[in-house]
C-alpha positions as CSV (number, residue, x, y, z in Angstrom):
1,X,8.9,-1.1,18.6
2,X,8.1,-2.7,21.9
3,X,4.7,-3.0,23.4
4,X,5.4,-1.1,26.5
5,X,6.7,2.2,24.0
6,X,3.6,1.9,22.7
7,X,1.6,1.9,25.5
8,X,3.4,5.0,26.2
9,X,2.6,7.1,23.5
10,X,-0.9,8.6,22.2
11,X,-1.2,10.3,18.3
12,X,-4.0,12.8,18.0
13,X,-5.4,14.5,14.0
14,X,-7.6,17.1,14.8
15,X,-10.0,17.6,12.1
16,X,-12.7,20.1,12.5
17,X,-15.5,20.0,9.8
18,X,-16.3,23.3,7.8
19,X,-13.3,23.9,6.1
20,X,-14.1,27.5,3.7
21,X,-10.7,27.2,1.4
22,X,-11.7,24.0,0.0
23,X,-14.5,22.0,0.9
24,X,-14.8,18.9,2.6
25,X,-11.0,18.9,3.0
26,X,-10.8,16.4,5.8
27,X,-12.6,14.0,4.0
28,X,-11.9,14.8,0.1
29,X,-10.2,12.0,-2.2
30,X,-6.1,12.6,-2.7
31,X,-4.1,9.8,-4.2
32,X,-7.9,7.8,-4.4
33,X,-8.3,8.0,-0.6
34,X,-9.8,10.4,1.5
35,X,-7.3,13.0,3.2
36,X,-7.6,12.1,6.7
37,X,-6.6,8.6,5.7
38,X,-3.0,9.0,5.3
39,X,-2.8,10.6,8.4
40,X,-4.4,8.1,10.3
41,X,-2.5,5.3,8.0
42,X,0.8,6.7,8.8
43,X,0.4,6.6,12.4
44,X,-0.8,2.9,12.5
45,X,1.7,1.5,10.2
46,X,4.2,3.5,12.6
47,X,3.1,1.1,15.4
48,X,4.5,3.9,18.1
49,X,1.3,4.2,19.5
50,X,-1.3,3.0,21.8
51,X,-4.3,5.3,20.9
52,X,-4.7,7.1,17.1
53,X,-7.6,9.4,17.9
54,X,-9.9,12.2,15.4
55,X,-11.4,14.9,17.4
56,X,-13.8,16.2,15.2
57,X,-17.1,17.8,15.5
58,X,-18.4,16.2,12.1
59,X,-20.8,13.6,11.9
60,X,-19.3,12.2,7.7
61,X,-15.4,12.9,9.7
62,X,-16.4,10.5,12.3
63,X,-17.5,8.2,10.0
64,X,-14.4,8.1,7.7
65,X,-12.0,8.6,10.7
66,X,-13.3,5.2,12.1
67,X,-13.9,3.1,9.0
68,X,-9.8,4.2,8.6
69,X,-9.1,2.3,12.1
70,X,-8.5,4.9,14.4
71,X,-10.7,6.3,17.4
72,X,-13.1,9.2,17.2
73,X,-13.2,11.7,19.8
74,X,-16.1,14.0,20.0
75,X,-14.8,17.7,20.6
76,X,-17.1,19.9,22.6
77,X,-18.8,22.8,20.2
78,X,-16.9,25.3,22.3
79,X,-13.8,24.0,21.1
80,X,-14.9,23.2,17.3
81,X,-15.2,27.4,16.6
82,X,-12.6,29.3,14.7
83,X,-11.3,30.7,17.7
84,X,-10.7,27.7,19.0
85,X,-7.1,27.1,19.6
86,X,-5.5,23.5,18.9
87,X,-4.1,23.4,22.2
88,X,-7.3,23.7,23.8
89,X,-8.4,21.1,21.5
90,X,-5.5,18.8,22.5
91,X,-5.6,18.4,25.5
92,X,-9.8,17.9,25.5
93,X,-8.8,14.6,24.6
94,X,-5.8,13.5,26.7
95,X,-8.4,15.0,29.6
96,X,-10.6,12.6,28.4
97,X,-8.7,9.5,27.1
98,X,-7.4,9.3,31.2
99,X,-5.0,6.9,30.3
100,X,-1.0,7.5,31.3
101,X,0.5,8.2,27.9
102,X,3.8,9.5,28.4
103,X,4.2,11.2,24.9
104,X,1.5,13.1,23.7
105,X,1.7,13.4,19.4
106,X,-0.4,16.1,17.0
107,X,-0.5,14.8,13.4
108,X,-2.0,17.2,10.9
109,X,-4.3,15.6,8.5
110,X,-3.2,18.6,6.1
111,X,0.5,17.5,5.9
112,X,-0.4,13.7,4.0
113,X,3.2,13.3,3.1
114,X,4.2,12.3,6.4
115,X,6.9,9.3,6.0
116,X,6.2,6.2,8.3
117,X,10.1,6.5,8.3
118,X,10.7,9.9,9.4
119,X,7.2,9.5,12.3
120,X,9.4,6.5,13.7
121,X,13.0,8.2,13.8
122,X,11.1,11.2,15.1
123,X,9.9,9.1,18.2
124,X,13.0,7.6,18.7
125,X,14.9,11.1,19.4
126,X,12.1,11.5,22.1
127,X,12.5,8.5,24.1
128,X,16.2,8.6,24.0
129,X,16.6,12.7,24.8
130,X,14.3,12.2,27.7
131,X,15.6,16.3,28.0
132,X,13.6,17.5,25.4
133,X,10.2,18.3,26.3
134,X,8.8,19.3,23.3
135,X,9.9,18.2,19.4
136,X,8.3,20.2,16.6
137,X,8.7,19.3,12.7
138,X,10.6,22.2,10.5
139,X,12.5,22.8,7.4
140,X,15.5,24.6,7.2
141,X,14.4,27.4,4.7
142,X,16.9,29.9,4.8
143,X,16.6,33.2,2.7
144,X,16.7,36.7,2.1
145,X,14.3,38.2,3.7
146,X,13.1,42.0,4.8
147,X,11.3,42.8,8.4
148,X,9.8,46.4,9.3
149,X,11.2,47.7,12.2
150,X,10.7,51.0,13.8
151,X,8.1,52.0,10.5
152,X,11.7,51.0,8.4
153,X,11.6,47.8,5.9
154,X,15.2,46.4,7.2
155,X,16.6,43.5,6.2
156,X,16.5,40.4,8.3
157,X,20.2,38.8,7.8
158,X,23.8,40.2,9.2
159,X,25.4,39.6,5.7
160,X,23.7,39.3,2.2
161,X,25.4,36.6,1.4
162,X,24.4,32.9,-1.2
163,X,21.0,31.6,-0.2
164,X,23.3,28.2,1.2
165,X,26.0,30.2,3.4
166,X,23.1,31.6,5.0
167,X,22.4,30.3,8.8
168,X,19.3,28.2,9.5
169,X,16.4,29.5,9.4
170,X,13.4,26.8,10.8
171,X,9.8,27.0,9.7
172,X,8.0,25.2,11.8
173,X,5.3,22.4,9.5
174,X,2.3,20.5,10.3
175,X,4.0,17.3,10.2
176,X,4.3,16.5,13.9
177,X,4.2,18.2,17.6
178,X,5.5,15.7,20.2
179,X,5.4,17.0,23.5
180,X,6.0,15.4,26.9
181,X,2.0,15.0,28.4
182,X,2.8,17.0,31.7
183,X,3.9,20.3,28.9
184,X,-0.1,19.9,27.6
185,X,-2.2,22.1,28.6
186,X,-5.1,23.7,27.6
187,X,-3.1,26.6,26.2
188,X,0.4,25.4,25.5
189,X,1.4,22.2,24.4
190,X,5.1,23.8,24.5
191,X,7.7,22.4,27.4
192,X,11.5,24.9,28.8
193,X,14.0,22.4,26.8
194,X,12.2,22.6,22.6
195,X,13.8,20.9,19.4
196,X,13.2,20.6,16.5
197,X,13.3,17.7,14.1
198,X,14.0,18.5,10.3
199,X,11.8,16.5,7.4
200,X,12.0,17.2,4.0
201,X,10.8,19.8,1.7
202,X,7.9,17.8,0.9
203,X,7.0,16.6,3.9
204,X,6.6,19.7,5.3
205,X,4.0,21.3,2.7
206,X,0.7,21.8,5.1
207,X,-2.2,21.9,2.4
208,X,-3.7,24.9,2.7
209,X,-4.9,26.5,-0.3
210,X,-6.0,24.4,-3.4
211,X,-2.6,25.0,-5.2
212,X,-1.0,22.8,-2.5
213,X,-3.7,20.2,-3.2
214,X,-2.3,20.0,-6.7
215,X,1.1,19.3,-5.4
216,X,0.6,17.0,-3.1
217,X,-1.5,15.6,-5.8
218,X,1.4,15.8,-7.9
219,X,4.1,14.0,-5.2
220,X,1.8,11.4,-4.7
221,X,1.4,10.6,-8.4
222,X,5.2,9.9,-8.6
223,X,7.2,6.8,-9.6
224,X,10.3,5.2,-8.5
225,X,11.8,4.6,-12.4
226,X,15.1,2.8,-13.2
227,X,16.8,2.8,-16.3
228,X,19.0,0.4,-16.9
229,X,21.0,1.7,-20.3
230,X,23.7,0.6,-22.2
231,X,26.6,2.8,-24.3
232,X,30.2,2.2,-25.4
233,X,31.7,2.2,-28.8
234,X,31.0,-0.8,-30.2
235,X,26.8,-0.1,-30.0
236,X,26.9,3.7,-29.6
237,X,25.5,6.0,-27.7
238,X,22.3,6.3,-28.6
239,X,20.2,4.6,-26.5
240,X,21.7,6.5,-23.8
241,X,21.2,10.1,-25.4
242,X,17.2,8.8,-26.0
243,X,17.1,7.6,-22.3
244,X,18.5,11.2,-21.3
245,X,15.6,12.8,-23.3
246,X,12.9,10.7,-22.0
247,X,14.8,11.3,-17.8
248,X,14.0,14.9,-19.1
249,X,10.3,14.4,-19.5
250,X,10.3,12.3,-16.4
251,X,11.7,14.7,-13.8
252,X,9.0,14.7,-11.9
253,X,9.5,11.4,-10.8
254,X,12.3,9.4,-9.0
255,X,14.6,8.3,-11.5
256,X,17.6,6.5,-11.3
257,X,20.1,5.0,-13.8
258,X,21.7,2.0,-13.9
259,X,24.9,1.1,-16.0
260,X,27.9,-1.5,-16.4
261,X,30.7,0.4,-15.0
262,X,33.2,-0.6,-17.8
263,X,31.2,1.9,-20.7
264,X,32.8,4.5,-19.0
265,X,31.8,7.3,-21.3
266,X,28.0,6.7,-21.1
267,X,28.7,6.5,-17.2
268,X,30.1,10.2,-18.1
269,X,27.6,11.1,-20.6
270,X,24.7,10.6,-17.3
271,X,26.9,12.5,-14.4
272,X,27.8,15.6,-16.5
273,X,23.6,15.4,-16.9
274,X,23.5,15.0,-13.5
275,X,21.2,12.4,-12.5
276,X,21.6,10.0,-9.9
277,X,23.0,6.7,-11.2
278,X,24.6,3.9,-10.2
279,X,27.6,2.2,-12.1
280,X,28.7,-1.2,-11.1
281,X,29.8,-4.8,-12.8
282,X,27.4,-6.2,-15.3
283,X,26.8,-9.3,-13.0
284,X,26.0,-7.3,-10.0
285,X,23.5,-5.0,-12.1
286,X,19.9,-7.0,-11.4
287,X,21.0,-7.4,-7.6
288,X,21.0,-3.6,-7.3
289,X,18.1,-2.2,-9.0
290,X,16.0,-4.9,-7.2
291,X,17.5,-3.1,-3.8
292,X,15.6,0.0,-5.3
293,X,12.4,-1.9,-5.5
294,X,11.1,0.3,-8.6
295,X,7.7,0.8,-9.6
296,X,8.7,0.5,-13.6
297,X,11.9,-0.4,-15.1
298,X,13.3,0.8,-18.1
299,X,15.4,-1.1,-19.9
300,X,16.9,0.6,-22.8
301,X,19.9,-2.4,-23.9
302,X,18.5,-4.3,-27.3
303,X,18.1,-7.8,-26.9
304,X,16.6,-8.3,-23.4
305,X,16.3,-12.2,-22.4
306,X,13.0,-13.9,-20.9
307,X,14.9,-14.4,-17.8
308,X,16.5,-11.2,-16.8
309,X,12.9,-9.5,-17.6
310,X,11.1,-12.3,-15.4
311,X,13.6,-11.7,-12.6
312,X,12.2,-7.5,-12.0
313,X,8.6,-8.9,-13.1
314,X,8.6,-11.5,-10.5
315,X,9.1,-8.7,-7.9
316,X,5.9,-7.0,-9.4
317,X,8.2,-4.4,-11.4
318,X,6.7,-3.0,-14.5
319,X,9.2,-3.7,-17.3
320,X,9.5,-1.5,-20.7
321,X,11.8,-2.3,-23.2
322,X,12.9,-0.7,-26.2
323,X,14.0,-1.6,-29.5
324,X,13.9,-5.7,-27.9
325,X,13.8,-8.3,-30.2
326,X,15.1,-10.8,-27.8
327,X,13.2,-13.7,-26.2
328,X,12.4,-11.3,-23.5
329,X,10.1,-9.2,-25.7
330,X,7.2,-12.0,-25.4
331,X,7.3,-11.0,-21.2
332,X,7.5,-7.2,-20.9
333,X,4.9,-5.3,-19.6
334,X,5.8,-2.6,-22.7
335,X,7.8,-3.0,-25.6
336,X,8.4,0.2,-27.6
337,X,10.3,-0.2,-30.7
338,X,10.9,3.1,-33.2
339,X,13.1,0.8,-35.5
340,X,11.9,-2.2,-36.2
341,X,7.7,-3.9,-36.5
342,X,7.9,-7.1,-34.3
343,X,7.8,-10.4,-36.2
344,X,4.4,-11.3,-34.0
345,X,1.5,-8.4,-32.9
346,X,2.1,-8.5,-29.6
347,X,-0.8,-6.8,-28.2
348,X,2.2,-4.9,-25.6
349,X,4.7,-4.0,-28.3
350,X,3.9,-0.5,-30.1
351,X,6.3,0.1,-33.3
352,X,7.2,2.2,-35.8
353,X,8.0,5.7,-36.6
354,X,5.3,7.5,-34.1
355,X,7.3,6.0,-31.5
356,X,10.8,7.4,-31.8
357,X,11.6,10.2,-29.3
358,X,13.3,13.2,-31.1
359,X,15.4,15.2,-29.2
360,X,14.0,19.1,-28.5
361,X,16.5,20.8,-30.7
362,X,15.3,19.0,-33.7
363,X,11.3,19.4,-32.7
364,X,11.6,23.1,-32.5
365,X,13.2,23.4,-35.5
366,X,11.7,24.0,-38.8
367,X,11.9,22.1,-42.2
368,X,14.7,23.7,-44.5
369,X,13.4,25.0,-47.8
370,X,15.2,23.0,-50.4
371,X,18.3,24.0,-52.3
372,X,18.5,24.8,-56.4
373,X,22.1,23.6,-56.3
374,X,23.7,21.2,-53.9
375,X,26.8,23.3,-52.4
376,X,27.1,21.5,-48.8
377,X,27.0,17.6,-47.9
378,X,26.7,16.3,-44.2
379,X,28.1,13.1,-43.6
380,X,28.0,11.3,-40.1
381,X,27.7,7.8,-38.6
382,X,26.9,8.5,-35.7
383,X,28.4,6.6,-32.2
384,X,31.8,4.4,-32.9
385,X,31.1,3.5,-36.5
386,X,32.5,0.4,-36.3
387,X,32.9,-0.7,-40.3
388,X,33.9,3.2,-40.6
389,X,31.5,3.9,-43.1
390,X,32.6,7.4,-42.8
391,X,36.3,6.6,-44.0
392,X,35.2,5.0,-47.2
393,X,32.3,7.9,-47.9
394,X,35.1,10.8,-47.8
395,X,37.4,8.9,-50.3
396,X,34.8,7.8,-52.6
397,X,33.1,11.1,-53.0
398,X,36.9,13.1,-53.7
399,X,36.6,13.1,-57.3
400,X,33.3,14.1,-57.0
401,X,33.9,16.7,-54.5
402,X,36.4,18.2,-56.8
403,X,34.5,18.5,-59.9
404,X,31.5,20.0,-58.3
405,X,33.0,22.2,-55.8
406,X,30.8,21.0,-53.3
407,X,31.8,21.8,-49.3
408,X,31.6,18.3,-47.1
409,X,30.9,18.5,-44.0
410,X,32.3,15.4,-41.3
411,X,30.8,14.6,-38.1
412,X,32.6,11.9,-36.2
413,X,30.8,10.4,-33.0
414,X,31.9,10.4,-29.6
415,X,32.9,7.0,-30.3
416,X,34.9,7.3,-33.4
417,X,38.4,6.5,-32.9
418,X,41.0,9.1,-32.5
419,X,43.6,6.6,-34.9
420,X,40.1,5.8,-37.1
421,X,40.5,9.6,-37.0
422,X,43.8,10.8,-37.8
423,X,44.0,7.9,-40.6
424,X,40.9,10.2,-42.3
425,X,42.3,13.2,-42.2
426,X,46.3,11.8,-43.1
427,X,43.9,10.5,-46.0
428,X,41.8,13.9,-46.9
429,X,45.1,15.4,-47.3
430,X,46.8,13.3,-49.5
431,X,43.7,13.2,-51.3
432,X,44.1,16.9,-51.8
433,X,40.2,17.7,-50.9
434,X,41.5,19.3,-47.6
435,X,40.1,22.5,-49.0
436,X,36.7,21.4,-49.5
437,X,36.4,19.0,-46.1
438,X,35.6,20.0,-42.6
439,X,36.0,17.6,-40.1
440,X,34.4,18.0,-36.4
441,X,33.5,16.0,-33.7
442,X,30.9,16.6,-30.8
443,X,29.4,19.6,-32.5
444,X,27.1,21.8,-30.3
445,X,24.1,21.7,-32.3
446,X,23.2,18.4,-35.2
447,X,20.1,20.1,-36.2
448,X,21.9,23.4,-37.3
449,X,24.2,21.0,-39.1
450,X,21.4,18.9,-41.4
451,X,19.3,21.9,-41.4
452,X,22.4,23.9,-43.0
453,X,23.2,20.4,-45.5
454,X,21.5,20.5,-48.9
455,X,22.5,16.0,-48.6
456,X,23.3,14.5,-45.9
457,X,25.2,10.7,-46.0
458,X,24.3,8.7,-42.6
459,X,23.5,5.1,-40.9
460,X,20.1,3.7,-41.0
461,X,20.0,4.0,-37.1
462,X,18.2,6.8,-35.3
463,X,19.9,9.8,-37.3
464,X,17.4,9.3,-39.7
465,X,14.4,10.3,-38.1
466,X,16.3,13.6,-36.9
467,X,17.5,14.6,-41.0
468,X,14.0,13.6,-41.9
469,X,12.1,15.7,-39.3
470,X,14.1,18.5,-40.9
471,X,13.1,17.4,-44.7
472,X,17.2,17.0,-45.4
473,X,17.4,14.7,-48.9
474,X,19.3,11.6,-47.1
475,X,21.3,8.7,-48.8
476,X,21.9,5.8,-45.9
477,X,24.4,3.0,-45.9
478,X,23.7,0.5,-43.2
479,X,26.4,-0.2,-40.7
480,X,25.2,-4.3,-40.1
481,X,22.7,-6.6,-40.4
482,X,20.7,-5.0,-37.4
483,X,20.4,-1.9,-39.0
484,X,19.3,-3.2,-42.5
485,X,16.0,-4.6,-40.3
486,X,15.4,-0.6,-39.3
487,X,12.0,-0.5,-41.1
488,X,11.5,3.1,-41.6
489,X,14.7,4.4,-43.7
490,X,13.5,3.0,-47.4
491,X,12.2,4.8,-50.1
492,X,9.0,5.0,-49.6
493,X,9.7,7.5,-46.4
494,X,12.1,9.9,-48.9
495,X,15.9,8.3,-48.7
496,X,17.5,6.8,-50.9
497,X,19.1,3.2,-49.1
498,X,22.1,1.8,-50.7
499,X,21.6,-1.0,-48.2
500,X,24.9,-3.2,-46.0
501,X,27.6,-1.0,-46.0
502,X,29.9,-4.3,-46.8
503,X,28.2,-4.7,-49.6
504,X,28.0,-1.4,-51.0
505,X,30.7,-0.4,-53.7
506,X,32.1,2.8,-53.8
507,X,30.8,3.4,-57.8
508,X,27.8,3.0,-56.1
509,X,27.2,5.1,-53.9
510,X,29.2,7.9,-56.7
511,X,26.6,7.1,-58.6
512,X,23.3,7.3,-56.2
513,X,24.9,11.2,-54.4
514,X,25.5,11.9,-58.5
515,X,22.2,11.3,-58.9
516,X,20.5,13.7,-56.7
517,X,23.1,16.5,-57.3
518,X,21.7,16.9,-61.3
519,X,18.1,15.7,-60.5
520,X,16.3,18.7,-58.5
521,X,12.8,16.3,-59.0
522,X,14.0,13.5,-57.3
523,X,15.2,15.5,-54.0
524,X,12.1,17.6,-53.7
525,X,10.0,14.4,-53.7
526,X,12.2,12.4,-50.9
527,X,11.4,16.4,-48.9
528,X,7.9,15.5,-49.7
529,X,8.0,12.1,-47.6
530,X,10.6,13.0,-45.5
531,X,8.1,15.5,-43.8
532,X,5.2,13.3,-44.1
533,X,5.4,12.0,-40.9
534,X,6.0,14.0,-37.7
535,X,7.9,13.2,-35.6
536,X,7.7,15.8,-32.7
537,X,5.3,14.6,-30.8
538,X,6.9,11.0,-30.2
539,X,8.6,11.8,-27.1
540,X,5.1,13.2,-25.6
541,X,3.3,9.7,-27.1
542,X,6.1,7.6,-25.3
543,X,6.1,9.3,-22.1
544,X,2.5,8.8,-21.5
545,X,2.4,5.5,-23.1
546,X,4.9,4.4,-20.4
547,X,2.7,6.0,-17.6
548,X,-0.7,5.3,-18.6
549,X,0.5,1.4,-18.7
550,X,1.4,1.5,-15.8
551,X,-1.4,2.8,-14.2
552,X,-3.9,0.4,-16.1
553,X,-1.7,-2.7,-15.2
554,X,-1.9,-1.0,-11.5
555,X,-5.8,-0.8,-11.7
556,X,-5.4,-4.3,-13.5
557,X,-3.8,-5.7,-9.7
558,X,-6.2,-3.9,-7.4
């Protein structure tokens, strides 16, 4: 914006003392700054004005306004009453300043969420549209409304339709009121040709009640969060489930997911949850995230490198990693490892079951009572089950199922290959256990399945926490060496851990299951140990930790 353009405009911020609804409203701190600071800062930062003037009758407001960089105009007593109109206040400043301003802009201090870019765009429209005399900020707020007419309540619409089909209904906001100087009089700021400029819903908030103040405080505290997550058949989809769960708790912030475009199933999961997301080639994702300039970046991509973490930290981004044992962990601002214990006691690494993010369906499920007999066993290895422990478990237990009359429920993960499923079903028929085995895929409620089971056979991944939360005795088989490092899945926490699946022999699996079938007291001890842990606060704990650590870092840098 050129110097000539700035000299043709004045911003006037009216700020009378004596607010009754919210005491000392104009100088009360909002987001760590006096309320009036926000309007002054927006006006100065826009670069649109030769002068930014605060009109007030109050000494403290005058002092704060001057400290914030505005010029102060002392309004006369006649314009400081409850009955004084804003038109007269603005005209008084215009007359007193004596400059040949082309544009006179009223900015209300009670609209602190007005963005600099919005104000610049509105000013640009006025300069490029000389036919407009007055431009006012509005929000399009169509709704079914009723009015009183001739003593009767009647609809204020022609046809009752869904809100999105109603014609525009522009509600004036206090964000800005732009007038040609010739239109400003003691009784009006309107010219003949009035236009409106739509602003966002948050920019339209006008602080009039304490409830409005609370909303604006929340808006100012919103962070830009980027979530980078991987999910495919080889690594499973637990990372995506966790990040969707965390996103549900962070809805009051600006969220955006970033995914590898080759991870099509993970992309579909995020899209189906209706979260904003970007799917791009892996080598481009870093630049895409940096372009968005988030306050916080959450990486749920397993082990990170020092280079990829530092690339974001060098830009001042607060970096959080999950289940990270890579070199990047040492450089993150916060690492949360519910499954692993760090070999080095980093102060920014939080490990253990207290930080497991339990899905809502389990958080609201009461533990099951222990049954006297094992009649129903659930087998599930989640995700893609790359070593196909599902098939080997069903085949190994076939004879025991027939012998004991047990029902086996097999739950396949999202990534379980269709050809593996076909071989599994064929083997179930060959083994003659079709009447005892039910195979399911993508069940609607895993909590219901685990709670109705007497015994669960699963992997050493996140599922073990879910099983533990409902108190169902479980045997664990590790899919790979990384799962063997998961610290929670051991006897002291109530599990029978059978070790690495590749090393486990079928007779050992059958023996372990048979012993639990025959000894209720062992299952009772397992249940007691499982329920000694409370995972229901984990998600809230993790959410709070991310935001609190980010605030701490922000304060350190100020």
